[in-house]
Backbone bond lengths (Angstrom), bond angles and torsions (degrees), N, CA, C in turn:
res aa  C-N    CA-C-N  psi(-1)  N-CA   C-N-CA  omega(-1)  CA-C   N-CA-C  phi
1 M - - - 1.438 - - 1.522 110.74 -
2 K 1.326 115.15 -41.18 1.453 118.82 179.31 1.520 110.58 -68.96
3 A 1.310 116.40 -32.24 1.462 119.82 179.76 1.526 110.28 -68.30
4 R 1.330 115.58 -39.41 1.466 119.32 177.59 1.519 111.47 -63.63
5 A 1.330 116.63 -44.89 1.462 121.57 179.08 1.513 110.73 -62.80
6 A 1.336 116.25 -36.52 1.459 120.06 179.07 1.521 110.90 -66.62
7 L 1.339 118.27 -31.50 1.464 121.48 178.11 1.536 111.96 -78.29
8 L 1.327 116.73 -38.09 1.468 120.64 -178.00 1.534 112.68 -72.95
9 F 1.290 116.82 -33.06 1.464 119.74 -177.29 1.534 112.22 -59.99
10 P 1.330 120.97 -49.49 1.476 119.88 177.83 1.528 112.53 -63.71
11 L 1.332 117.46 -33.77 1.466 119.38 178.55 1.534 111.24 -66.20
12 L 1.317 116.47 -41.12 1.469 119.95 177.46 1.527 111.52 -65.80
13 M 1.298 117.02 -36.34 1.467 120.77 178.00 1.527 110.27 -64.64
14 L 1.309 117.98 -41.16 1.460 121.36 178.58 1.525 111.47 -67.39
15 A 1.304 118.00 -35.94 1.466 121.38 179.79 1.529 110.70 -65.91
16 G 1.295 118.06 -31.66 1.463 121.78 -179.86 1.513 113.50 -76.54
17 C 1.311 119.09 -9.77 1.460 122.42 -177.99 1.519 113.34 -89.98
18 G 1.312 119.78 6.05 1.462 122.19 -177.37 1.531 112.01 -74.52
19 E 1.352 115.99 177.74 1.468 123.06 178.03 1.528 109.84 -69.35
20 R 1.325 115.56 144.65 1.470 119.94 176.03 1.521 109.93 -74.81
21 A 1.285 116.13 144.14 1.463 120.88 176.60 1.528 108.31 -76.60
22 T 1.340 117.20 138.13 1.469 120.52 178.30 1.518 108.87 -75.91
23 Q 1.329 115.33 146.16 1.454 121.02 179.82 1.517 108.68 -123.96
24 N 1.307 116.78 136.31 1.457 122.05 175.77 1.525 107.64 -90.21
25 R 1.327 116.57 97.83 1.468 121.11 -177.11 1.526 112.20 -80.22
26 G 1.338 117.63 -15.40 1.460 120.50 -176.04 1.513 113.55 -61.39
27 A 1.313 118.44 -44.14 1.453 121.27 -175.04 1.518 112.59 -96.09
28 E 1.336 118.32 -13.97 1.467 123.18 -179.28 1.526 111.05 51.77
29 G 1.337 116.30 47.02 1.450 120.18 176.04 1.513 114.25 91.75
30 S 1.324 118.91 -9.63 1.451 121.35 -179.55 1.523 110.30 -80.87
31 T 1.311 115.76 144.83 1.462 120.03 176.10 1.523 111.35 -95.29
32 T 1.333 117.51 -3.09 1.456 121.63 179.10 1.524 109.34 -80.31
33 P 1.330 117.92 129.99 1.465 118.80 178.89 1.525 110.56 -68.54
34 P 1.339 118.25 151.36 1.469 119.99 -179.93 1.526 110.90 -67.09
35 Y 1.355 116.19 146.91 1.464 121.62 178.98 1.518 108.90 -84.75
36 V 1.307 115.94 128.15 1.462 121.52 176.49 1.518 106.67 -116.71
37 R 1.350 116.41 118.84 1.462 121.05 -177.69 1.524 110.08 -72.79
38 D 1.314 115.35 130.49 1.453 121.21 175.94 1.526 108.39 -74.67
39 D 1.326 117.29 145.88 1.464 120.98 -179.65 1.519 112.01 -61.09
40 S 1.315 117.78 -26.29 1.461 120.14 -178.64 1.527 112.58 -84.60
41 D 1.336 118.51 -7.14 1.466 121.12 178.52 1.521 109.90 -66.00
42 A 1.316 116.18 130.85 1.461 120.16 175.99 1.525 108.78 -79.65
43 T 1.320 116.60 140.88 1.457 119.47 177.25 1.520 109.21 -85.79
44 V 1.296 115.78 160.92 1.456 120.41 176.61 1.525 109.44 -64.14
45 L 1.332 117.56 -37.45 1.458 120.60 -179.35 1.516 111.78 -65.33
46 G 1.326 117.93 -29.43 1.457 120.92 179.45 1.516 112.15 -63.67
47 Q 1.324 117.09 -24.68 1.458 121.55 -179.51 1.525 111.99 -96.88
48 L 1.307 117.51 -4.36 1.451 122.29 -175.17 1.525 111.45 -77.19
49 E 1.314 115.82 140.38 1.458 121.76 174.03 1.517 108.22 -130.71
50 A 1.330 116.25 135.49 1.461 121.56 176.71 1.523 107.37 -127.23
51 P 1.321 118.19 118.84 1.459 119.18 -178.49 1.527 111.41 -67.42
52 V 1.326 115.47 149.65 1.462 121.15 174.09 1.522 106.59 -81.25
53 R 1.327 116.22 128.01 1.463 120.56 -178.75 1.523 110.27 -96.63
54 V 1.329 115.62 140.34 1.463 121.75 176.98 1.522 108.48 -117.72
55 G 1.330 116.36 161.88 1.459 121.11 179.40 1.510 113.86 78.15
56 E 1.316 117.60 23.93 1.471 121.59 -175.81 1.531 113.09 -63.50
57 L 1.320 118.48 -28.83 1.471 120.49 -177.54 1.522 113.25 -92.73
58 G 1.325 117.41 3.47 1.451 120.34 177.14 1.513 113.25 97.05
59 P 1.339 116.70 179.43 1.464 121.73 -172.83 1.530 115.12 -74.24
60 S 1.314 118.68 -6.73 1.466 120.33 -179.98 1.525 112.78 -89.48
61 F 1.325 117.52 -5.55 1.464 121.27 -176.64 1.526 110.19 -125.74
62 A 1.317 115.43 164.51 1.464 120.56 177.08 1.528 109.66 -59.80
63 A 1.320 116.04 150.23 1.469 120.58 -179.23 1.525 111.14 -58.70
64 C 1.317 117.25 -38.42 1.470 122.41 173.39 1.518 106.35 -118.12
65 N 1.308 116.42 117.75 1.461 120.79 -167.09 1.511 115.65 -91.42
66 A 1.324 119.16 3.17 1.468 119.57 -179.38 1.522 109.92 -144.41
67 H 1.307 113.91 164.25 1.457 122.40 -179.47 1.518 106.98 -128.35
68 G 1.321 117.42 138.07 1.458 119.21 -177.16 1.508 113.34 -142.24
69 A 1.321 114.32 169.42 1.460 123.39 176.33 1.523 107.21 -140.39
70 I 1.315 115.72 172.22 1.459 120.04 -178.67 1.519 109.82 -79.49
71 R 1.324 116.52 129.64 1.467 122.45 175.88 1.524 107.08 -82.73
72 Q 1.328 115.26 123.22 1.465 120.34 -178.49 1.515 110.42 -96.57
73 R 1.299 115.87 130.08 1.465 122.30 172.75 1.514 106.02 -128.32
74 G 1.300 116.59 109.99 1.457 119.61 -177.29 1.517 110.37 82.86
75 A 1.308 116.25 -143.74 1.465 121.66 -178.14 1.529 110.07 -69.45
76 P 1.346 117.48 139.39 1.466 119.96 178.22 1.529 110.90 -59.67
77 A 1.310 115.21 132.69 1.464 120.72 179.86 1.520 108.92 -137.70
78 P 1.327 117.84 147.25 1.464 119.82 177.60 1.530 111.09 -65.55
79 L 1.317 114.98 153.29 1.465 121.36 -178.83 1.528 109.05 -103.12
80 P 1.344 118.27 120.37 1.467 119.26 178.10 1.528 111.08 -72.75
81 V 1.320 115.80 135.49 1.465 122.57 175.91 1.523 106.38 -104.38
82 R 1.332 116.55 127.42 1.465 121.43 -174.86 1.531 111.05 -108.37
83 A 1.331 115.87 159.83 1.462 122.43 -179.10 1.523 112.27 -77.49
84 A 1.320 117.70 -18.22 1.466 122.88 -179.56 1.529 108.02 -149.83
85 P 1.330 117.70 161.83 1.471 119.97 -177.23 1.531 113.99 -79.36
86 F 1.339 116.16 62.56 1.466 122.86 178.12 1.520 108.39 -147.12
87 D 1.323 117.52 146.19 1.466 120.91 176.88 1.523 111.80 -61.77
88 A 1.322 117.26 -32.61 1.460 120.92 -177.04 1.528 113.16 -83.74
89 A 1.331 117.98 -6.94 1.466 120.72 179.58 1.522 109.66 -67.53
90 G 1.315 115.66 154.97 1.462 120.72 -177.94 1.523 112.61 -63.40
91 E 1.331 115.36 141.36 1.471 121.10 177.16 1.520 107.99 -84.11
92 I 1.351 116.81 125.29 1.459 120.29 -177.43 1.520 112.71 -105.46
93 D 1.330 117.46 -17.67 1.466 120.63 -178.52 1.520 108.89 -165.31
94 R 1.321 116.44 169.95 1.467 122.99 172.86 1.523 106.75 -134.33
95 L 1.334 116.08 130.38 1.462 120.78 -179.72 1.520 110.59 -97.78
96 D 1.319 115.23 140.80 1.466 122.41 175.29 1.519 110.45 -59.97
97 P 1.327 118.74 153.38 1.471 120.40 177.41 1.532 113.63 -59.23
98 A 1.341 118.23 -22.99 1.469 121.14 -179.92 1.530 112.58 -93.47
99 A 1.305 118.60 8.34 1.469 122.11 -175.28 1.526 112.06 -68.51
100 E 1.336 114.61 150.20 1.465 123.34 173.78 1.522 107.14 -127.06
101 F 1.328 116.57 152.88 1.459 119.56 -175.83 1.518 109.88 -157.46
102 F 1.329 115.06 165.27 1.459 121.83 173.71 1.526 108.12 -90.03
103 I 1.322 116.67 138.64 1.463 121.86 175.06 1.522 106.69 -102.14
104 C 1.321 116.08 117.62 1.457 120.58 -171.85 1.521 114.21 -107.25
105 T 1.309 117.45 -31.50 1.458 121.27 -176.82 1.521 108.96 -155.51
106 R 1.326 116.15 177.23 1.463 120.77 177.84 1.518 108.30 -142.85
107 S 1.319 115.73 161.15 1.465 119.84 176.67 1.527 109.02 -76.65
108 Q 1.322 117.18 165.44 1.463 120.07 -178.26 1.518 112.46 -61.19
109 D 1.320 117.32 -35.83 1.464 119.87 179.85 1.528 112.47 -86.57
110 E 1.320 116.76 3.61 1.468 124.81 177.08 1.527 113.58 62.36
111 S 1.329 118.46 19.79 1.461 118.92 177.54 1.520 112.92 -94.34
112 W 1.316 118.43 -4.04 1.464 122.28 179.48 1.524 109.96 -134.73
113 F 1.329 115.78 143.77 1.461 122.43 173.12 1.523 108.64 -111.13
114 G 1.331 115.67 137.84 1.457 121.28 170.87 1.516 107.28 -88.67
115 I 1.332 117.10 122.44 1.464 120.80 -173.72 1.525 111.36 -120.98
116 V 1.340 114.81 159.29 1.461 123.30 173.67 1.518 106.48 -128.93
117 Y 1.340 116.84 135.37 1.468 120.90 -178.82 1.520 109.46 -150.03
118 D 1.313 114.88 153.68 1.456 122.41 179.62 1.526 109.30 -90.05
119 E 1.304 116.64 174.19 1.464 121.50 177.07 1.521 109.79 -54.54
120 G 1.304 116.07 141.30 1.456 119.85 179.30 1.518 112.94 79.24
121 G 1.326 118.45 8.00 1.458 121.27 177.69 1.513 113.71 71.08
122 R 1.316 118.05 46.06 1.463 122.53 178.83 1.528 109.01 -117.69
123 A 1.300 115.71 148.52 1.468 121.67 173.28 1.523 106.31 -98.93
124 T 1.321 117.34 102.30 1.462 121.01 -175.58 1.523 110.93 -120.78
125 A 1.328 115.18 162.11 1.462 121.24 179.15 1.526 111.25 -65.63
126 R 1.313 118.38 -22.23 1.465 122.30 179.32 1.532 111.96 -57.52
127 C 1.326 116.75 -26.37 1.473 120.82 -178.89 1.528 112.08 -70.08
128 G 1.338 117.74 -21.30 1.457 121.44 176.24 1.513 116.08 73.89
129 V 1.327 117.89 21.98 1.461 119.93 -178.64 1.528 112.78 -111.92
130 D 1.335 117.27 4.72 1.461 119.94 179.26 1.526 111.98 -90.66
131 S 1.326 117.70 1.50 1.462 122.15 175.69 1.532 108.47 -118.93
132 P 1.341 117.54 163.41 1.470 120.00 -176.66 1.530 113.31 -61.82
133 S 1.310 114.76 150.65 1.465 122.46 175.27 1.526 106.98 -112.01
134 P 1.333 119.11 133.57 1.463 120.21 -177.06 1.531 113.73 -65.24
135 R 1.333 117.10 -22.40 1.470 120.00 -179.51 1.529 110.16 -153.01
136 R 1.327 115.17 164.27 1.469 120.22 174.96 1.526 108.62 -72.92
137 R 1.322 115.77 136.22 1.463 119.22 -178.65 1.518 110.26 -160.51
138 A 1.307 115.81 164.51 1.464 120.87 174.75 1.523 108.18 -76.36
139 Y 1.328 116.76 139.08 1.465 120.84 178.98 1.524 109.08 -75.55
140 L 1.343 115.75 127.31 1.462 120.75 -176.66 1.521 113.71 -115.03
141 G 1.307 119.46 5.14 1.467 120.40 177.05 1.500 111.98 123.42
142 P 1.295 117.46 177.70 1.457 131.46 19.89 1.536 114.65 -87.07
143 C 1.309 118.77 -9.38 1.470 121.33 -178.54 1.526 110.60 -89.45
144 A 1.311 115.94 174.58 1.466 121.71 178.77 1.527 109.91 -83.53
145 A 1.324 116.00 154.16 1.465 121.56 178.90 1.521 108.93 -143.29
146 G 1.336 115.88 150.54 1.459 120.74 178.54 1.515 110.67 -176.23
147 W 1.320 116.11 -167.64 1.461 122.75 -174.66 1.522 110.41 -120.25
148 V 1.348 116.24 135.86 1.467 122.26 177.15 1.526 108.99 -129.87
149 P 1.340 117.84 151.56 1.470 119.99 178.45 1.529 110.72 -65.64
150 S 1.318 117.09 130.83 1.471 120.61 -177.06 1.523 112.17 -64.63
151 A 1.325 118.25 -24.73 1.466 120.75 178.87 1.523 111.80 -67.36
152 R 1.329 118.05 -19.73 1.465 121.69 -179.64 1.522 112.30 -97.87
153 V 1.343 117.29 9.45 1.464 120.93 -175.92 1.520 110.47 -112.00
154 R 1.332 115.19 135.84 1.466 122.25 174.13 1.526 106.60 -109.52
155 L 1.326 116.54 120.32 1.464 120.45 178.50 1.518 109.86 -71.88
156 Q 1.332 116.11 142.02 1.458 121.77 178.15 1.516 108.53 -124.44
157 S 1.312 115.34 148.07 1.458 118.56 178.56 1.518 109.51 -85.25
158 G 1.306 115.22 152.74 1.457 120.55 176.81 1.511 112.85 79.29
159 V 1.307 114.38 169.68 1.453 122.32 177.38 1.516 106.76 -112.89
160 P 1.320 119.04 136.48 1.463 120.48 -177.31 1.518 111.25 -60.82
161 R 1.318 115.73 145.86 1.461 121.19 178.68 1.515 108.97 -108.04
162 A 1.302 116.83 157.45 1.461 121.00 178.14 1.523 110.33 -65.26
163 A 1.330 117.88 -28.33 1.462 121.56 -178.28 1.523 111.98 -72.89
164 D 1.336 118.13 -16.52 1.460 120.49 -179.37 1.518 112.38 -57.82
165 S 1.321 117.16 -41.30 1.462 119.23 -177.72 1.522 110.77 -67.04
166 A 1.331 118.62 -35.46 1.462 121.14 178.16 1.522 110.58 -68.39
167 E 1.337 117.14 -38.51 1.459 120.31 178.97 1.517 111.20 -66.33
168 R 1.328 117.07 -37.52 1.462 120.02 179.18 1.521 111.16 -66.72
169 A 1.319 116.61 -32.13 1.458 120.65 -178.60 1.523 111.79 -79.38
170 G 1.312 118.53 -5.95 1.457 121.87 179.34 1.510 113.41 87.27
171 D 1.327 118.54 12.95 1.456 122.35 -179.27 1.517 112.58 -93.82
172 S 1.316 118.05 15.11 1.457 119.75 -177.51 1.523 109.29 -72.47
173 P 1.318 116.40 146.88 1.463 119.34 179.70 1.524 110.79 -65.62
174 A 1.301 115.08 154.26 1.467 120.86 179.53 1.516 109.13 -67.08
175 P 1.331 118.22 144.66 1.463 120.02 179.88 1.524 111.15 -64.89
176 K 1.350 115.40 145.93 1.474 120.94 178.88 1.509 109.76 -72.99
177 Q 1.341 115.17 144.34 1.467 119.53 179.83 1.493 111.69 -111.32
């Protein structure tokens, strides 16, 4: 018995010295080839739309409770407005670097603001969000609405007045003496 074991032991040692078998770790035993997304494939997020909600603070406050402008870092660049609070969501507009808008809501992770703005990127009373809303609801117009990254927004105090544009043009009345 010991003689047999003495003969088998060297044979087993030699068998263990062979080449290792290659293993395909990519599929982990699956025969299905891996899926490679084509660059032209549309993502699900690209088709997603999330309405901007107004009246989030209730009927005692303005429908959109803040006013903002584009925060510039480096060279002025337009701000893309998206249909939903995701980078992959469809771009619906681009705001000028001098644009102002109402901030009405935010995403759960606070990285996106839902905004409302008038033609030309202005926050005007025509949008109807500077007065209280009786209930929370999706904004349906007459102005445009969308989502912008909160990191690109500078909060401003106050709500723009119609007289602001006249003052900027130099048509303001002379101060009283």
